[in-house]
C-alpha positions as CSV (number, residue, x, y, z in Angstrom):
1,X,-33.5,62.6,27.6
2,X,-29.9,61.6,27.4
3,X,-28.1,60.8,30.4
4,X,-24.5,61.5,30.6
5,X,-22.0,60.4,33.3
6,X,-18.8,62.1,33.4
7,X,-16.1,60.8,36.2
8,X,-12.3,61.9,36.5
9,X,-10.0,60.0,38.0
10,X,-6.7,62.2,37.8
11,X,-4.5,63.2,40.4
12,X,-3.6,66.7,38.8
13,X,-6.4,69.5,38.9
14,X,-5.3,70.6,35.2
15,X,-4.6,67.1,33.8
16,X,-4.8,66.4,30.4
17,X,-7.4,63.9,30.8
18,X,-9.4,66.2,32.4
19,X,-9.0,68.9,29.5
20,X,-10.1,66.2,26.9
21,X,-13.2,65.7,29.2
22,X,-13.8,69.3,29.4
23,X,-13.6,69.7,25.6
24,X,-16.0,66.6,25.3
25,X,-18.7,67.8,27.6
26,X,-18.8,71.4,26.1
27,X,-19.4,69.9,22.6
28,X,-21.8,67.1,23.9
29,X,-24.0,69.6,25.4
30,X,-24.1,72.1,22.5
31,X,-25.5,69.0,20.9
32,X,-27.8,67.6,23.6
33,X,-29.2,71.0,25.2
34,X,-31.5,68.7,27.0
35,X,-29.5,66.2,28.3
36,X,-29.0,65.1,32.0
37,X,-25.3,65.7,33.2
38,X,-23.6,64.1,36.4
39,X,-20.1,65.0,37.6
40,X,-18.3,63.5,39.8
41,X,-14.4,63.9,40.8
42,X,-13.4,60.6,42.4
43,X,-10.3,62.2,43.6
44,X,-11.2,65.6,45.6
45,X,-14.9,63.2,46.4
46,X,-13.4,59.5,46.7
47,X,-15.3,56.7,46.9
48,X,-14.9,54.4,49.8
49,X,-12.9,51.3,48.9
50,X,-14.2,48.1,49.2
51,X,-14.0,46.4,52.5
52,X,-15.4,42.9,54.3
53,X,-18.9,44.3,54.0
54,X,-19.1,45.2,50.5
55,X,-17.2,41.8,49.6
56,X,-20.7,40.1,51.7
57,X,-22.6,42.3,50.2
58,X,-21.9,41.0,46.6
59,X,-21.9,37.5,47.8
60,X,-25.6,37.9,48.9
61,X,-26.4,39.3,45.8
62,X,-25.5,35.8,43.8
63,X,-26.7,33.9,46.8
64,X,-30.1,35.4,46.8
65,X,-30.2,35.6,43.0
66,X,-30.7,39.6,42.8
67,X,-31.4,40.9,39.3
68,X,-32.5,44.6,40.3
69,X,-32.0,47.3,42.8
70,X,-35.3,46.9,44.6
71,X,-34.3,43.4,45.1
72,X,-31.1,44.4,46.4
73,X,-32.7,46.3,48.8
74,X,-34.6,43.6,50.5
75,X,-31.5,41.1,51.0
76,X,-29.4,44.6,52.7
77,X,-32.3,45.3,55.0
78,X,-31.8,41.5,56.6
79,X,-28.4,42.7,57.9
80,X,-27.1,46.1,59.6
81,X,-23.8,45.6,57.7
82,X,-25.2,44.8,54.3
83,X,-28.0,47.7,55.1
84,X,-24.8,50.4,55.7
85,X,-22.6,49.1,52.6
86,X,-25.5,48.9,50.2
87,X,-26.7,52.9,51.7
88,X,-23.4,53.5,50.1
89,X,-23.2,51.8,47.4
90,X,-26.6,52.0,46.1
91,X,-26.4,55.8,45.1
92,X,-23.6,55.0,42.7
93,X,-25.4,52.2,41.1
94,X,-28.2,54.5,40.5
95,X,-26.2,56.9,38.6
96,X,-24.7,54.3,36.8
97,X,-27.6,52.8,35.5
98,X,-29.5,55.9,35.0
99,X,-26.5,56.9,32.4
100,X,-26.5,56.2,28.9
101,X,-22.9,57.2,28.2
102,X,-20.0,56.9,30.4
103,X,-17.6,59.9,30.3
104,X,-14.2,58.3,32.3
105,X,-10.9,60.6,32.9
106,X,-8.8,57.8,33.5
107,X,-4.8,58.7,33.4
108,X,-2.7,56.0,33.0
109,X,-0.7,55.5,36.4
110,X,1.9,52.4,36.4
111,X,0.7,51.2,33.2
112,X,-3.3,50.8,34.4
113,X,-5.9,52.6,35.8
114,X,-5.9,54.9,38.9
115,X,-6.7,53.9,42.7
116,X,-9.5,56.2,42.5
117,X,-10.9,54.7,39.6
118,X,-10.3,51.6,40.8
119,X,-12.1,52.1,44.1
120,X,-15.5,53.3,41.8
121,X,-15.1,49.7,40.0
122,X,-14.8,47.5,43.2
123,X,-17.9,49.4,44.8
124,X,-20.5,49.7,42.0
125,X,-20.0,46.1,40.5
126,X,-22.0,43.5,41.3
127,X,-22.8,40.0,39.8
128,X,-26.2,41.4,38.0
129,X,-25.4,45.0,37.2
130,X,-26.8,45.6,33.6
131,X,-24.6,47.7,31.2
132,X,-25.7,46.5,28.0
133,X,-26.9,49.4,25.4
134,X,-24.9,51.9,27.0
135,X,-21.9,53.7,25.5
136,X,-18.5,54.3,27.2
137,X,-16.0,56.9,26.5
138,X,-12.6,56.6,28.2
139,X,-10.3,60.1,27.8
140,X,-6.8,58.5,28.7
141,X,-3.7,60.5,29.2
142,X,-0.2,58.7,29.1
143,X,3.8,59.9,30.2
144,X,4.6,58.0,27.5
145,X,3.7,55.9,24.4
146,X,2.1,53.0,24.8
147,X,0.4,52.3,21.1
148,X,0.9,49.4,18.7
149,X,4.2,49.3,17.3
150,X,5.5,51.0,20.4
151,X,8.6,49.8,22.6
152,X,6.0,49.7,25.7
153,X,3.0,48.3,23.9
154,X,3.3,45.4,26.0
155,X,3.4,47.2,29.1
156,X,-0.4,48.8,28.6
157,X,-2.3,46.9,31.4
158,X,-5.4,50.0,30.7
159,X,-7.4,49.8,27.4
160,X,-7.1,45.9,27.9
161,X,-8.5,45.9,31.8
162,X,-11.0,48.1,31.0
163,X,-12.3,46.5,27.7
164,X,-12.1,43.1,29.7
165,X,-13.9,44.9,32.6
166,X,-17.0,46.3,30.3
167,X,-17.5,43.4,27.9
168,X,-18.0,41.2,30.8
169,X,-20.8,43.1,32.1
170,X,-22.3,43.3,28.1
171,X,-20.4,46.7,27.8
172,X,-19.2,46.5,24.4
173,X,-19.3,50.1,22.9
174,X,-16.7,51.6,24.2
175,X,-14.1,53.9,22.8
176,X,-10.5,55.1,23.9
177,X,-9.1,58.4,23.4
178,X,-5.0,58.4,24.2
179,X,-2.8,61.4,24.8
180,X,0.5,60.3,24.7
181,X,4.0,61.3,25.6
182,X,2.6,63.6,27.9
183,X,5.7,63.7,30.2
184,X,7.3,65.5,27.2
185,X,6.0,68.6,28.1
186,X,7.7,68.7,31.4
187,X,10.7,66.4,31.4
188,X,13.8,67.5,29.5
189,X,15.2,64.1,28.5
190,X,11.8,63.6,26.9
191,X,12.1,66.8,25.1
192,X,12.5,65.0,21.5
193,X,9.7,63.6,21.9
194,X,7.4,66.8,22.3
195,X,6.5,66.8,18.8
196,X,5.3,63.6,18.6
197,X,3.3,64.6,22.0
198,X,1.4,67.6,20.0
199,X,0.7,65.4,17.2
200,X,-1.0,62.9,19.7
201,X,-2.5,65.8,21.6
202,X,-4.2,67.2,18.6
203,X,-5.3,63.4,17.3
204,X,-7.1,63.1,20.7
205,X,-9.1,66.3,20.8
206,X,-10.4,65.8,17.2
207,X,-11.4,62.5,18.4
208,X,-13.1,64.1,21.4
209,X,-15.1,66.4,19.2
210,X,-16.3,64.0,17.0
211,X,-17.3,61.5,19.9
212,X,-19.2,64.0,22.0
213,X,-21.6,65.0,18.8
214,X,-22.0,60.8,17.9
215,X,-22.1,58.8,21.0
216,X,-25.2,57.1,21.2
217,X,-28.4,59.1,22.4
218,X,-30.6,56.5,24.2
219,X,-30.3,53.4,25.5
220,X,-32.1,50.7,23.6
221,X,-35.3,49.7,24.4
């Protein structure tokens, strides 16, 4: 049975990244009628940002050579502050480890990922976190154009960051779908780029529908 974990991090309820996610989920559910779908809106239901107790939790994880949730339970039980932090972190880690496919609605904010999504990353990431064998689909919306050959290509710290992050944790099957020039729909000074935005959006929708039907169905044993 395939598990899909879907996270949204856009500050707008009607954002392009959220709409791309809705399209993906509809097609994924049609393809995987028996699949398990878990959703979290990281803006409406934010993850607590990293704090000193969470940093100590990661340190003790390394010091004690933790490699799984059960051993982390034992380490955290030894100190009240670690136990409190682990109680917040553990359910998020369990959700992540149970997922075969990660669907991440992550718009570009200020050239990188939203703070809501970064808080989730900081909360769930531990030195032993194994993501090998999973698939991830990142649905991105960008106000401008940052693709290859564009004047702002060098300002894209979103996709390179996420590729590096997932790669370090062993997750190499990552697909990115970008809907670009979304500001052209509302900003008068970008009106000349509306056709380019429409083309980008249509291409993104096609990519989403294709990915929804062919992302890895099961984590290899």
